[in-house]
C-alpha positions in Angstrom: -151.8 -170.1 -60.8 -152.0 -172.8 -63.5 -154.8 -175.2 -64.1 -153.3 -178.2 -62.3 -152.1 -176.0 -59.4 -155.7 -174.9 -58.9 -157.0 -178.5 -58.9 -154.2 -179.7 -56.6 -154.9 -176.9 -54.1 -158.6 -177.9 -54.0 -157.8 -181.6 -53.8 -155.5 -181.0 -50.8 -157.5 -178.5 -48.9 -160.9 -180.3 -48.8 -159.8 -183.7 -47.3 -157.5 -182.0 -44.9 -160.2 -179.7 -43.5 -162.6 -182.6 -43.3 -160.1 -184.7 -41.4 -159.2 -181.9 -39.0 -162.9 -181.3 -38.2 -163.6 -185.0 -37.7 -160.5 -185.4 -35.4 -161.5 -182.3 -33.4 -165.0 -183.6 -32.9 -163.9 -187.1 -31.9 -161.3 -185.8 -29.4 -163.7 -183.3 -27.8 -166.4 -185.9 -27.4 -164.1 -188.6 -26.0 -162.6 -186.2 -23.4 -166.0 -184.9 -22.4 -167.5 -188.4 -22.2 -164.6 -189.8 -20.1 -164.8 -186.9 -17.6 -168.5 -187.3 -17.2 -168.3 -191.0 -16.8 -165.6 -190.7 -14.1 -167.7 -188.1 -12.2 -170.8 -190.2 -12.4 -169.0 -193.4 -11.1 -167.7 -191.5 -8.1 -171.3 -190.7 -7.0 -172.5 -194.3 -7.1 -174.3 -194.6 -3.8 -177.7 -196.0 -4.8 -179.6 -197.8 -7.5 -181.7 -194.8 -8.3 -178.6 -192.6 -8.7 -176.9 -195.1 -10.9 -180.1 -195.5 -13.0 -180.3 -191.8 -13.4 -176.7 -191.6 -14.6 -177.2 -194.5 -17.0 -180.3 -192.8 -18.4 -178.3 -189.5 -18.8 -175.5 -191.3 -20.5 -177.9 -192.9 -22.9 -179.5 -189.5 -23.6 -176.0 -188.0 -24.1 -175.1 -190.7 -26.6 -178.3 -190.1 -28.5 -177.6 -186.3 -28.6 -174.1 -186.8 -29.8 -175.1 -189.3 -32.5 -177.6 -186.7 -33.8 -175.2 -183.8 -33.9 -171.9 -185.5 -34.8 -170.7 -188.4 -36.9 -171.5 -192.1 -36.4 -167.9 -192.7 -35.1 -168.5 -190.0 -32.5 -171.7 -191.7 -31.4 -169.8 -195.1 -31.1 -167.1 -193.5 -29.0 -169.5 -192.1 -26.5 -171.5 -195.3 -26.4 -168.3 -197.3 -25.6 -167.5 -194.8 -22.8 -171.0 -195.2 -21.4 -171.0 -199.0 -21.4 -168.9 -199.5 -18.2 -171.1 -197.0 -16.5 -174.2 -199.1 -17.2 -172.4 -202.3 -15.9 -171.4 -200.5 -12.8 -174.9 -199.3 -12.3 -176.2 -202.9 -12.4 -173.6 -204.2 -10.0 -174.6 -201.5 -7.5 -178.1 -202.7 -7.2 -177.7 -203.7 -3.6 -176.4 -200.3 -2.4 -179.9 -199.2 -1.3 -182.4 -196.5 -2.3 -181.7 -192.8 -2.2 -184.1 -190.1 -1.7 -186.2 -188.8 -4.6 -184.7 -185.3 -4.2 -181.1 -186.7 -4.5 -182.1 -188.6 -7.7 -183.7 -185.6 -9.2 -180.7 -183.4 -8.4 -178.3 -185.9 -10.0 -180.6 -186.2 -13.1 -180.5 -182.4 -13.5 -176.7 -182.4 -13.3 -176.5 -185.2 -15.9 -178.9 -183.5 -18.2 -176.7 -180.3 -18.0 -173.6 -182.3 -18.8 -175.4 -183.9 -21.7 -176.4 -180.4 -23.0 -172.9 -179.1 -22.6 -171.4 -182.1 -24.4 -173.8 -181.8 -27.3 -173.0 -178.1 -27.6 -169.3 -178.7 -27.5 -169.3 -181.2 -30.4 -172.1 -179.8 -32.5 -170.5 -178.4 -35.7 -171.1 -174.8 -36.5 -173.7 -174.4 -39.3 -172.8 -171.6 -41.8 -175.5 -169.0 -42.0 -175.8 -169.6 -45.8 -176.8 -173.2 -45.1 -179.8 -172.2 -42.9 -183.3 -172.0 -44.5 -183.7 -168.7 -46.3 -187.2 -167.3 -45.6 -186.6 -164.3 -47.8 -184.9 -165.8 -50.9 -184.3 -163.1 -53.4 -184.8 -160.3 -50.9 -182.2 -158.0 -49.4 -181.4 -158.3 -45.7 -182.9 -155.9 -43.2 -180.9 -153.2 -41.5 -180.3 -155.4 -38.4 -178.3 -157.7 -40.6 -175.8 -155.0 -41.7 -173.0 -156.5 -39.6 -173.2 -159.9 -41.3 -169.7 -161.1 -42.2 -168.6 -161.9 -45.7 -168.9 -165.5 -46.8 -165.9 -167.7 -46.1 -163.7 -169.1 -48.9 -165.4 -172.5 -48.5 -168.9 -171.0 -48.8 -167.8 -169.0 -51.8 -166.3 -172.1 -53.5 -169.6 -173.9 -52.9 -171.5 -171.0 -54.6 -169.3 -171.2 -57.6 -169.6 -175.0 -57.7 -173.4 -174.8 -57.6 -173.8 -171.8 -59.8 -171.6 -173.2 -62.6 -173.2 -176.6 -62.6 -175.1 -176.1 -65.8 -172.1 -174.5 -67.5 -169.9 -177.4 -66.4 -172.4 -180.0 -67.6 -172.8 -178.3 -71.0 -169.1 -177.9 -71.6 -168.4 -181.4 -70.4 -171.1 -182.9 -72.7 -169.6 -181.1 -75.7 -166.1 -182.1 -74.8 -167.1 -185.7 -74.4 -168.8 -185.7 -77.8 -165.7 -184.2 -79.3 -163.5 -186.9 -77.8 -165.9 -189.8 -78.4 -164.3 -190.7 -81.7 -160.7 -189.6 -80.8 -158.0 -191.7 -82.5 -155.1 -189.4 -83.1 -154.3 -185.7 -83.6 -154.8 -184.5 -87.2 -156.4 -181.6 -89.1 -159.9 -183.0 -88.6 -159.2 -183.1 -84.8 -158.4 -179.3 -84.8 -161.4 -178.5 -87.0 -163.7 -180.3 -84.6 -162.0 -178.7 -81.6 -162.6 -175.2 -83.0 -166.3 -176.0 -83.6 -166.6 -177.3 -80.0 -165.0 -174.2 -78.5 -167.2 -171.8 -80.5 -170.3 -173.7 -79.4 -169.1 -173.2 -75.8 -169.0 -169.4 -76.4 -165.3 -169.0 -75.8 -165.4 -166.8 -79.0 -164.0 -167.2 -82.5 -160.7 -165.4 -81.8 -160.1 -167.5 -78.6 -161.0 -170.7 -80.5 -158.5 -170.0 -83.3 -155.8 -168.9 -80.9 -156.2 -172.0 -78.8 -156.2 -174.3 -81.8 -153.0 -172.7 -83.2 -151.4 -172.9 -79.8 -152.3 -176.6 -79.4 -150.8 -177.5 -82.8 -147.4 -176.7 -81.3 -148.1 -178.4 -77.9 -145.8 -181.3 -77.3 -148.0 -182.7 -74.6 -150.9 -183.1 -77.1 -148.6 -185.0 -79.5 -147.7 -187.4 -76.7 -151.2 -187.8 -75.3 -152.5 -191.3 -75.7 -155.8 -191.3 -73.9 -159.0 -189.2 -74.1 -158.4 -187.9 -70.5 -154.8 -186.8 -71.4 -156.1 -185.0 -74.4 -158.9 -183.3 -72.3 -156.4 -182.2 -69.7 -154.1 -180.6 -72.3 -156.9 -178.8 -74.0 -158.3 -177.3 -70.8 -154.8 -176.5 -69.4 -153.9 -174.6 -72.6 -157.3 -172.7 -72.5 -156.6 -171.6 -68.9 -153.0 -170.6 -69.7 -154.3 -168.4 -72.5 -156.9 -167.0 -70.2 -154.4 -166.0 -67.6 -152.0 -164.5 -70.2 -154.8 -162.3 -71.5 -155.6 -161.1 -68.0 -152.1 -159.8 -67.1 -152.4 -156.4 -65.4 -156.1 -156.7 -64.8 -157.5 -155.4 -61.4 -160.6 -157.4 -60.3 -161.2 -155.1 -57.4 -163.6 -152.1 -57.5 -161.8 -148.7 -57.4 -162.9 -146.8 -54.4 -162.6 -143.1 -53.8 -159.8 -142.0 -51.5 -162.3 -139.6 -49.8 -165.9 -138.6 -50.3 -168.5 -140.8 -52.1 -167.5 -143.6 -54.5 -169.7 -143.3 -57.6 -170.4 -146.6 -59.5 -172.3 -146.3 -62.8 -174.1 -149.3 -64.3 -174.7 -149.6 -68.0 -176.1 -152.4 -70.2 -179.1 -153.3 -72.3 -182.6 -153.7 -70.8 -183.1 -157.2 -69.4 -179.5 -157.9 -68.6 -180.1 -157.5 -64.9 -178.8 -154.0 -64.1 -181.4 -153.0 -61.5 -181.3 -156.4 -59.8 -177.5 -156.3 -59.7 -177.6 -152.8 -58.1 -180.0 -154.0 -55.5 -177.9 -157.0 -54.6 -174.7 -155.0 -54.6 -176.3 -152.3 -52.4 -177.2 -155.1 -49.9 -173.6 -156.3 -50.0 -172.2 -152.9 -49.3 -174.8 -152.2 -46.6 -173.7 -155.4 -44.8 -170.2 -154.1 -44.9 -171.3 -151.0 -43.0 -171.3 -148.6 -45.9 -173.8 -145.7 -46.3 -175.4 -146.4 -49.7 -177.5 -144.2 -52.0 -179.2 -145.2 -55.2 -180.0 -143.0 -58.3 -182.9 -144.2 -60.4 -181.7 -142.6 -63.7 -183.5 -145.1 -65.9 -186.5 -142.9 -66.3 -187.8 -144.1 -69.6 -188.3 -147.9 -69.0 -191.7 -148.6 -67.6 -191.5 -149.7 -63.9 -187.7 -149.2 -63.7 -187.9 -146.6 -61.0 -190.4 -148.6 -59.0 -188.3 -151.7 -59.2 -185.2 -149.9 -57.9 -187.3 -148.3 -55.2 -188.4 -151.8 -54.0 -184.8 -152.8 -53.8 -184.0 -149.7 -51.8 -186.7 -150.5 -49.3 -185.6 -154.1 -48.9 -181.9 -153.1 -48.5 -182.7 -150.3 -46.1 -180.9 -147.7 -48.2 -181.8 -144.3 -49.6 -182.8 -143.5 -53.2 -183.2 -140.5 -55.4 -185.9 -140.6 -58.1 -187.3 -138.4 -60.8 -190.6 -138.1 -62.8 -191.4 -140.8 -65.4 -189.9 -139.9 -68.8 -187.9 -137.1 -67.0 -184.3 -136.1 -67.6 -182.0 -138.8 -66.3 -179.2 -136.3 -66.0 -181.3 -134.3 -63.5 -181.7 -137.4 -61.3 -178.0 -137.9 -61.4 -177.3 -134.3 -60.4 -179.7 -134.5 -57.5 -178.2 -137.8 -56.3 -174.6 -136.7 -56.4 -175.5 -133.5 -54.6 -177.2 -135.5 -51.9 -174.3 -138.0 -51.7 -171.8 -135.1 -51.1 -174.0 -133.2 -48.7 -175.0 -136.1 -46.5 -171.6 -138.0 -46.5 -172.7 -141.2 -48.3 -170.0 -143.8 -48.9 -171.3 -145.2 -52.2 -173.6 -143.9 -54.9 -175.0 -146.4 -57.4 -176.3 -145.0 -60.7 -178.9 -147.0 -62.7 -179.1 -146.1 -66.4 -181.2 -146.9 -69.4 -180.3 -149.5 -71.9 -182.2 -149.0 -75.2 -179.7 -150.1 -77.8 -182.4 -149.7 -80.5 -181.9 -146.0 -80.0 -178.2 -146.1 -79.6 -177.3 -142.5 -80.5 -179.7 -141.0 -77.9 -178.6 -143.6 -75.3 -175.0 -142.9 -75.6 -175.6 -139.1 -75.5 -177.5 -139.6 -72.3 -174.7 -141.6 -70.7 -172.1 -139.0 -71.8 -174.2 -136.2 -70.3 -174.5 -138.1 -67.0 -170.8 -138.7 -66.9 -170.0 -135.0 -67.4 -172.3 -134.1 -64.5 -170.6 -136.7 -62.2 -167.1 -135.6 -63.2 -168.0 -131.9 -62.7 -169.3 -132.5 -59.2 -166.7 -135.1 -58.2 -163.5 -134.9 -60.3 -162.6 -138.6 -60.2 -166.2 -139.8 -60.7 -167.5 -142.2 -61.9 -164.9 -144.3 -60.2 -166.3 -147.4 -62.0 -168.4 -147.9 -65.0 -169.7 -151.5 -64.8 -171.2 -153.2 -67.8 -173.9 -155.7 -66.9 -174.1 -158.6 -69.3 -176.5 -161.6 -69.4 -174.4 -164.7 -69.7 -177.3 -166.7 -71.2 -177.1 -164.6 -74.4 -173.7 -165.9 -75.3 -172.1 -164.1 -78.2 -174.8 -161.4 -78.1 -173.4 -160.4 -74.8 -169.9 -160.1 -76.3 -171.3 -157.9 -79.1 -173.1 -155.7 -76.6 -169.8 -155.3 -74.7 -168.0 -154.2 -77.8 -170.7 -151.5 -78.5 -170.6 -150.1 -75.0 -166.9 -150.2 -74.8 -166.7 -148.1 -78.0 -169.1 -145.5 -76.6 -168.3 -145.4 -72.9 -165.3 -145.9 -70.7 -166.3 -149.3 -69.3 -164.0 -150.4 -66.5 -165.3 -153.8 -65.7 -168.0 -156.5 -66.3 -170.7 -157.9 -64.1 -171.8 -161.2 -65.6 -175.3 -162.2 -64.5 -177.3 -165.5 -64.7 -174.3 -167.8 -64.9 -176.4 -170.4 -63.0 -179.0 -170.5 -65.8 -176.7 -171.1 -68.7 -174.4 -173.7 -70.2 -172.2 -170.9 -71.7 -169.6 -170.2 -69.1 -167.0 -169.9 -71.9 -168.2 -166.3 -72.4 -165.8 -165.3 -69.6 -162.8 -166.4 -71.7 -164.1 -164.5 -74.7 -164.5 -161.3 -72.7 -161.0 -161.4 -71.4 -159.4 -162.4 -74.7 -161.2 -159.9 -77.0 -162.1 -157.0 -74.7 -159.4 -157.2 -72.0 -161.9 -156.1 -69.4 -161.9 -157.6 -66.0 -165.0 -159.5 -64.8 -165.5 -158.0 -61.3 -168.7 -159.7 -60.1 -170.8 -162.7 -61.2 -174.3 -163.7 -60.5 -174.5 -167.3 -59.4 -178.1 -167.5 -58.3 -181.3 -165.6 -57.5 -180.6 -164.9 -53.8 -179.1 -161.6 -52.6 -175.8 -163.2 -51.6 -175.4 -165.1 -54.8 -173.8 -162.0 -56.4 -170.2 -162.8 -55.7 -166.9 -161.0 -56.3 -165.2 -162.7 -59.3 -162.6 -165.2 -58.3 -160.7 -166.7 -61.3 -159.4 -169.7 -59.4 -162.9 -170.7 -58.1 -164.4 -170.0 -61.5 -161.9 -172.3 -63.3 -162.4 -175.0 -60.7 -166.2 -174.7 -60.8 -166.3 -174.8 -64.7 -163.9 -177.7 -65.2 -164.5 -179.8 -62.0 -164.9 -183.5 -62.9 -163.3 -182.9 -66.4 -159.7 -182.7 -65.2 -157.7 -185.4 -63.5 -154.5 -184.5 -61.5 -151.9 -186.6 -59.8 
């Protein structure tokens, strides 16, 4: 799906859904209000009864105006107006007993409650106050459904705000003095792209591609130039990703083993904790292996996540053999029928040779016990480090069979362009992204939502 197709889809879907919701609320409220008014008028036998109905109608209008839109409140108020006039005209019909008035008031209150419930829009669970931000859900929440597409889009929009602002500021500076397309234009474009962490190779490839772009030659305004640049960037991004599989490879039978690698501080342990919570909510039986035995506090940190998530963990002694922890964990996973085994590893690049030897030893053990394991080797990268993250990825790819990327801390960086560099230079799929600090802010990577979140407000479509 091209850039403009992505933006047209978002442009069409949002107003349509809003209009449908508004129409549904208005229709439901009008029907309920009309039915209630008719029923109330048929019981007009006394001043007390009419006053009770008028009071209930007023309360109902107030309830609706609080839970729905102002147009909905107006609709109900207009429906209640004839009722109030009828109530006044019936002032000579006599007094009813107190019990009759109380009974009618109770019925009206029930109708008001029913009406308010029928028109009150459902509030997504993600919009409710989070009392345990950054913590995994308890076992009772294991049946929580996955976030809707709309909720996921909002997470991308919010998580990529800084990246979008940073890229937009650089693009605006680049186009501030735009007059025409010449060699200086392309030199400045390359500098801007490299600053945005799309990578040197991607910047050169994009610049060369734009030199032959007829749309760019015919562009007369800054907005047209901006659209062409971003469109070509997304086109190259999609071309580099042909054949990529963004989904995790799961075992056909037995436990799925996912190994996490990356330098210390990139967010491996936190990512494992969040992903364990995600799989637990999906009903999976999850086991963690704390094989980062050398970093101070690493085992304790993962153990805290295990307790929060309500999952099991296998640990070893501090400074012990990481491969021994992996062996114990895979034996337990097989013996007790776990669905997923997450393996945390060390990340001491300053001692590269020993680190890579450890990783190779762990992989041999996993493969010996489960022939297809590890089913995934996910490299966790900190997006805030920009080109350093790309260099780390190259080192790990040379030494291990990395199958995918988890890009963390995208919400704290203005360097979202690193995704383009990873796909262009490494040809590795980004499988998950960290868009915030909360447990459910770890999201499966969606290229369409990422592109829209990164370039929203920078692209204009018909």
